C-alpha positions in Angstrom: -99.4 -41.5 4.9 -96.9 -38.6 5.6 -99.7 -36.0 5.3 -101.7 -38.0 7.9 -98.9 -37.6 10.3 -99.1 -33.8 10.1 -102.8 -33.3 9.6 -104.2 -35.7 12.2 -102.5 -34.0 15.2 -103.3 -30.6 13.7 -106.9 -31.5 13.3 -107.1 -32.8 16.8 -105.5 -29.7 18.2 -108.0 -27.4 16.4 -110.9 -29.6 17.6 -109.6 -29.3 21.1 -109.2 -25.5 20.7 -112.7 -25.1 19.4 -114.0 -27.1 22.4 -112.3 -24.7 24.7 -113.8 -21.7 22.9 -117.3 -23.2 22.8 -118.6 -22.8 26.3 -122.3 -23.3 25.7 -123.9 -25.7 28.1 -121.0 -25.7 30.5 -120.3 -24.0 33.8 -118.8 -20.6 33.2 -115.1 -20.6 33.6 -112.7 -17.7 34.1 -112.3 -15.7 30.9 -108.6 -15.1 31.8 -107.9 -18.8 32.2 -109.5 -19.6 28.9 -107.5 -16.8 27.2 -104.3 -18.1 28.7 -105.0 -21.7 27.5 -105.7 -20.5 23.9 -102.7 -18.2 23.8 -100.4 -20.8 25.2 -101.7 -23.4 22.7 -101.2 -21.0 19.7 -97.7 -20.3 21.0 -96.9 -24.0 21.2 -98.1 -24.6 17.6 -96.1 -21.6 16.3 -92.9 -22.8 18.0 -93.3 -26.4 16.7 -94.1 -25.1 13.2 -91.0 -22.8 13.3 -88.8 -25.7 14.1 -89.9 -27.5 10.9 -89.2 -24.4 8.8 -85.6 -23.9 9.6 -83.0 -24.5 6.9 -80.3 -27.2 7.2 -76.8 -26.6 8.6 -75.4 -27.2 5.1 -77.6 -24.4 3.7 -76.6 -22.0 6.5 -72.9 -22.7 5.8 -73.5 -22.1 2.0 -75.2 -18.8 2.8 -72.3 -17.7 5.1 -69.7 -18.8 2.5 -71.5 -17.0 -0.3 -71.7 -13.8 1.8 -68.0 -13.9 2.6 -67.2 -14.6 -1.1 -69.4 -11.8 -2.2 -67.8 -9.3 0.2 -64.3 -10.4 -0.8 -65.2 -9.9 -4.5 -66.8 -6.5 -3.9 -63.8 -5.3 -1.9 -61.4 -6.6 -4.5 -63.3 -4.7 -7.2 -63.2 -1.5 -5.0 -59.5 -1.8 -4.4 -58.7 -2.6 -8.1 -57.5 -6.1 -7.4 -58.6 -9.3 -9.2 -61.9 -10.9 -8.1 -61.8 -14.4 -6.4 -61.3 -17.2 -8.9 -64.8 -18.6 -8.5 -66.3 -15.2 -9.5 -64.3 -14.9 -12.7 -67.0 -16.7 -14.8 -69.6 -14.3 -13.6 -69.9 -11.7 -16.5 -70.3 -8.1 -15.3 -69.5 -8.7 -11.7 -66.9 -5.9 -11.6 -69.3 -3.4 -13.2 -72.7 -4.3 -11.7 -72.1 -5.9 -8.3 -72.5 -2.8 -6.3 -74.9 -1.6 -3.6 -77.3 -3.6 -1.5 -78.0 -7.2 -2.2 -80.0 -10.1 -1.0 -79.1 -13.8 -0.9 -81.8 -16.4 -1.8 -81.3 -20.1 -0.9 -82.8 -22.9 -2.9 -82.2 -26.6 -3.2 -83.0 -26.6 -6.9 -79.4 -26.5 -8.2 -80.4 -27.8 -11.6 -81.8 -24.3 -12.4 -78.2 -23.1 -12.7 -76.4 -24.3 -15.9 -73.0 -25.1 -14.3 -70.9 -28.3 -14.2 -70.7 -29.7 -10.6 -69.6 -32.9 -9.0 -72.1 -35.8 -8.5 -73.3 -36.3 -5.0 -74.9 -39.3 -3.3 -78.6 -39.5 -2.5 -79.7 -37.4 0.5 -77.0 -34.8 0.2 -78.3 -31.3 0.3 -76.9 -29.1 -2.5 -77.4 -25.4 -2.3 -78.2 -22.8 -4.9 -77.6 -19.3 -3.8 -79.0 -16.5 -5.9 -77.6 -13.1 -5.4 -79.9 -10.1 -6.3 -78.5 -6.6 -6.3 -80.7 -3.5 -6.1 -79.7 -2.6 -9.7 -81.3 -5.9 -10.9 -78.0 -7.6 -11.5 -78.4 -11.3 -10.6 -76.0 -14.2 -10.5 -76.0 -17.6 -8.8 -73.7 -20.1 -7.3 -74.1 -23.8 -6.7 -72.5 -25.3 -3.6 -72.0 -29.0 -3.5 -70.9 -30.7 -0.2 -68.5 -31.8 1.2 -66.1 -29.5 -0.6 -68.5 -26.6 -0.9 -66.4 -24.9 -3.7 -69.0 -22.8 -5.5 -69.7 -22.9 -9.2 -71.0 -19.5 -10.2 -72.5 -18.0 -13.4 -74.5 -14.9 -14.1 -78.2 -15.0 -14.7 -78.7 -11.4 -15.9 -77.8 -11.0 -19.5 -74.9 -8.5 -19.6 -74.3 -6.7 -22.9 -70.7 -6.1 -23.8 -70.0 -2.6 -25.1 
């Protein structure tokens, strides 16, 4: 049933769009008007599709919190101070967390082997994976409402 809700209006839209493009047997209409209708229709579908693909506010907050935590940790390492408490379990952070990085959000927090509090049904937990340009990777699980991250490294770090 849920797929029908998405596919039926989409199918009707494409059928209507093809009807506009197929002008055989009809009175010739302005090419500009037809182009504007098609362009406007495609724009409407793109905007509606974009609204469905946005991440939740909890996920945005987790990404922002992770970025702030990461910048604090990198600046602490650069100045010779101790890293924030939640980054202490991340092996190799002080040595390998340098350079450019990307943050990847996922709702599959079970991929990260950390202990975290139980949440009620419907609460969005966030897994943030941090990937550095030197292939060093670690992740943090954010559990609302507290949003205190539980972090652990994913890259195997060999101790000298």
